[in-house]
C-alpha positions, -999 to 999 in steps of 0.1 A, spaced: 0 3 -5 15 32 -7 15 65 11 2 98 7 10 129 29 -16 152 26 -13 189 46 -45 206 49 -48 242 70 -84 235 81 -93 200 94 -121 194 120 -146 168 121 -173 186 143 -174 216 112 -189 217 80 -176 240 53 -136 238 49 -130 219 81 -152 194 76 -141 191 43 -110 185 52 -112 157 78 -134 141 48 -108 139 22 -86 127 43 -107 96 56 -115 88 20 -76 90 13 -77 66 45 -99 40 26 -70 28 0 -35 45 10 -15 52 42 -20 89 48 -1 110 67 -18 145 75 -5 171 87 -25 198 99 -21 233 122 -21 225 157 -49 239 171 -71 214 152 -53 185 174 -80 183 203 -108 183 186 -94 154 161 -84 132 191 -121 135 205 -137 128 179 -116 98 173 -121 87 214 -161 92 205 -161 70 177 -139 39 180 -156 23 150 -134 46 129 -105 26 149 -95 5 120 -93 33 95 -76 57 118 -49 33 123 -38 40 89 -35 78 94 -9 94 111 -16 128 125 17 155 124 8 190 139 24 222 125 24 262 130 38 293 129 56 308 162 27 325 181 45 361 180 33 353 141 -2 346 148 -16 376 168 -24 394 133 -45 368 117 -76 386 110 -97 394 83 -97 380 52 -70 398 40 -41 389 65 -55 354 71 -47 349 34 -9 362 39 -11 339 71 -18 312 53 9 317 29 36 317 52 22 290 66 22 269 37 59 281 31 68 271 64 53 240 67 70 230 30 107 239 50 96 218 81 88 189 63 116 191 38 141 194 66 124 163 87 130 140 55 95 130 53 98 126 18 117 93 20 86 79 36 58 89 12 52 80 -24 26 111 -33 23 149 -21 -11 161 -18 -16 200 -5 -54 196 2 -67 231 15 -74 262 18 -96 253 -12 -80 289 -37 -62 290 -65 -38 316 -59 -17 312 -34 10 282 -39 22 251 -23 57 244 -14 52 204 -12 74 203 -44 100 209 -22 101 174 -15 105 160 -53 74 135 -47 48 132 -75 26 167 -62 -16 165 -64 -26 199 -59 -66 205 -47 -95 208 -52 -84 243 -54 -103 273 -68 -112 306 -61 -149 334 -53 -152 356 -85 -158 391 -80 -194 396 -73 -216 416 -99 -210 456 -93 -249 459 -90 -248 436 -62 -224 441 -45 -236 479 -42 -265 471 -24 -238 461 5 -226 503 3 -189 515 -6 -169 496 18 -177 458 13 -178 470 -27 -139 481 -25 -129 451 3 -143 428 -20 -119 446 -51 -92 449 -29 -95 412 -26 -100 406 -64 -69 421 -73 -50 410 -44 -59 372 -64 -52 389 -99 -17 404 -88 -8 363 -69 -17 348 -105 0 375 -125 35 379 -104 37 353 -73 66 330 -92 59 302 -65 23 298 -76 40 293 -113 66 268 -98 32 250 -80 17 253 -113 44 236 -136 51 212 -106 15 196 -98 10 167 -122 -31 164 -110 -46 193 -104 -84 193 -88 -103 224 -97 -133 227 -78 -155 241 -112 -150 248 -148 -137 285 -137 -100 271 -124 -85 255 -153 -88 287 -179 -73 314 -152 -45 287 -144 -38 281 -180 -40 242 -177 -37 220 -200 -63 190 -207 -48 161 -187 -33 180 -161 -69 187 -144 -92 173 -135 -134 187 -123 -134 175 -87 -157 200 -59 -144 204 -29 -185 195 -18 -196 160 -8 -220 145 14 -231 116 31 -264 109 20 -295 107 46 -302 75 60 -341 80 61 -363 75 40 -367 106 8 -392 134 17 -428 127 2 -439 145 -22 -455 181 -16 -495 179 -11 -515 210 -22 -518 230 5 -484 224 26 -467 253 44 -445 268 18 -412 275 36 -380 290 15 -347 285 36 -310 297 31 -285 287 58 -251 301 54 -230 334 71 -241 369 65 -216 382 42 -225 398 10 -210 365 -5 -239 348 2 -266 371 -13 -292 371 17 -304 407 2 -317 389 -28 -336 362 -7 -349 388 13 -362 410 -19 -373 382 -40 -393 362 -11 -407 397 -5 -416 400 -46 -432 367 -44 -447 371 -12 -469 401 -18 -481 393 -52 -499 358 -32 -533 359 -23 -542 361 10 -550 326 15 -512 316 1 -500 341 23 -510 324 53 -487 296 41 -456 310 30 -427 315 54 -388 328 50 -362 309 73 -329 323 75 -297 307 93 -272 327 97 -251 356 113 -225 377 105 -219 415 99 -245 418 73 -267 412 103 -284 443 113 -288 455 76 -309 422 67 -331 421 94 -336 459 87 -339 450 53 -370 424 61 -394 449 82 -386 475 51 -398 449 30 -429 441 54 -422 402 57 -411 401 97 -441 386 104 -436 355 80 -399 350 86 -382 336 110 -343 339 118 -321 312 137 -283 326 145 -274 297 147 -273 262 148 -251 230 158 -247 208 124 -271 183 133 -297 206 139 -289 220 107 -293 187 90 -326 182 104 -338 219 93 -336 208 56 -364 188 63 -390 218 71 -381 234 34 -399 233 4 -368 251 -14 -334 259 -6 -326 295 -20 -289 301 -22 -281 331 -46 -243 327 -37 -218 339 -59 -189 316 -42 -171 291 -55 -188 262 -43 -211 256 -15 -216 229 8 -250 238 18 -263 233 -17 -252 193 -20 -269 187 17 -298 203 8 -301 186 -23 -294 153 -5 -327 157 16 -346 161 -10 -348 201 -12 -344 213 -45 -319 243 -48 -326 275 -62 -295 295 -77 -275 313 -105 -264 298 -130 -224 307 -122 -196 279 -116 -202 278 -84 -237 266 -68 -250 265 -106 -225 237 -111 -235 219 -85 -272 214 -86 -282 188 -117 -274 201 -153 -311 196 -160 -326 220 -135 -350 247 -146 -344 267 -115 -312 284 -121 -313 321 -131 -283 339 -148 -270 371 -137 -286 404 -152 -292 435 -130 -299 431 -93 -334 444 -100 -341 419 -127 -329 393 -106 -348 400 -78 -379 397 -104 -366 366 -121 -360 344 -83 -393 359 -76 -410 343 -109 -390 312 -97 -403 309 -63 -439 314 -76 -433 289 -103 -426 261 -75 -453 273 -55 -480 273 -81 -467 234 -91 -462 210 -62 -455 187 -92 -426 208 -103 -412 209 -71 -415 172 -63 -394 166 -99 -371 194 -94 -362 175 -54 -362 140 -67 -339 150 -97 -314 172 -71 -314 140 -47 -306 116 -77 -277 139 -91 -263 144 -55 -264 108 -47 -243 100 -80 -219 129 -80 -213 143 -46 -209 114 -18 -182 114 2 -172 76 -18 -174 90 -51 -150 116 -38 -130 87 -24 -131 70 -56 -119 93 -74 -90 102 -54 -81 70 -53 -78 68 -93 -59 104 -90 -34 89 -68 -27 58 -91 -24 85 -120 1 104 -99 25 77 -92 19 67 -130 31 101 -143 
C-alpha cells in the first residue's frame, strides 16, 4: 500500500464547510492508502476527541498518522480578517514546506497532496519534497457583480475589489505559484473556472468539487401535498458573498403577489449570522415580511441537517465558487434555487430549471421571485426538482464518490 502525505490547513470533524471537507478527504484517502496528514496545531484536540468518541473509525484511523505544524505565536496574533488571513496562510504553507523538507519526510511517502485552503491563487511548497504532487481541490470566489455588491455599500465594494486585485497580483506575479502550477502532476479543480484561469492543459486537471456529503439514511421526503406550508430557506454566513439581500427581496416580491390565503402558508427561514446581520434584518422589516420570517442566528450541524426536512426550497443566490449547503439540501430532497454560475450553479443538476442567469440586481429580484412563484404554484414541479437533485447528489456528490476519485488520481500521479 502506498503512502500519501496530505497537508490540510483546516481540519475539524465537528464542523462543516472547509474544516469538515478537510477531515472527510483525509478519511477517504485512508480507505485505499496510508496517510500522513499534517494540519495546524489547534486542530489536534478536536481530531483526538472525535476519534475517541467514534471507536468504529479505529481501523481506518490506524492507517493515518497526524502531524501538527504551526508558525510561532508571535506570527499568529495578527491572523484577522480575509486579507491578513490569506497572508498568514501563505506563510504557513512556506513554513510547512521547509519543515517537511528538513524532516526528510519525502523518503517515507510516495505522493504529496496539498489539500486546502481550497484556493488557486496561493502556492503550495510541497514540490520541495520532490514527490508527485496533487494540488487541490482549488478554486476561487469570482468578483461579485457590481450592481449586486453595491447593495452593501462602499466599504463592502472596496473590500471585495481589493481582494480581487490581490488575487490577480498572485496569479500574475507570484513565482512560487508558477512553480506549483508546473510541478503539480494532477490539479483538482473545484469548478470550470479554474483551469482557464491557471492556463492548465487538458490531461493535467480534473473537475473535483470540494463539496460532498454522506446521503441521509432516512427515507426521502414525500412529495409536497397541495396546501402544505411553503418554506423558503437559506443557511449561510450573513456576508455579501452569500446573497441574503437577494433572498429577502425576491421572497418579498413573491410573497406580496400571493393571495391572502396563500400568504398564510408562505414562510421565509433565515439561518445564519455575520457582519451584515443587523442590516439584513432591517431589510426584512422594510419589505414588510417580518411576520412571516424566522431568523435563527446559529444551529449546530445536527440541527441544521434536521431543518432541511422542513424546507420546500433552498434559496442560495451565492456568488461563491462552491457551497456545501447545496449538496446537503439536495440530499434531503430540497430543490436548490441559485444563480447559473461556476459555484452553486455547477453543483445542481444540469437539467434543473431553477438556475437564474446574472442580470442587474433588480432584474434578478424579479427572476427569482418568478421562480418561487412557479414552485409554489406547481407541487409536481417542486417534487420533480427535489427528486432530480437528490438523484444527482447521490451520483456525483457523495464522499464515496470523492474517495473513488482520489484513489484513481493518486494512481495516475504515481505513473505520470
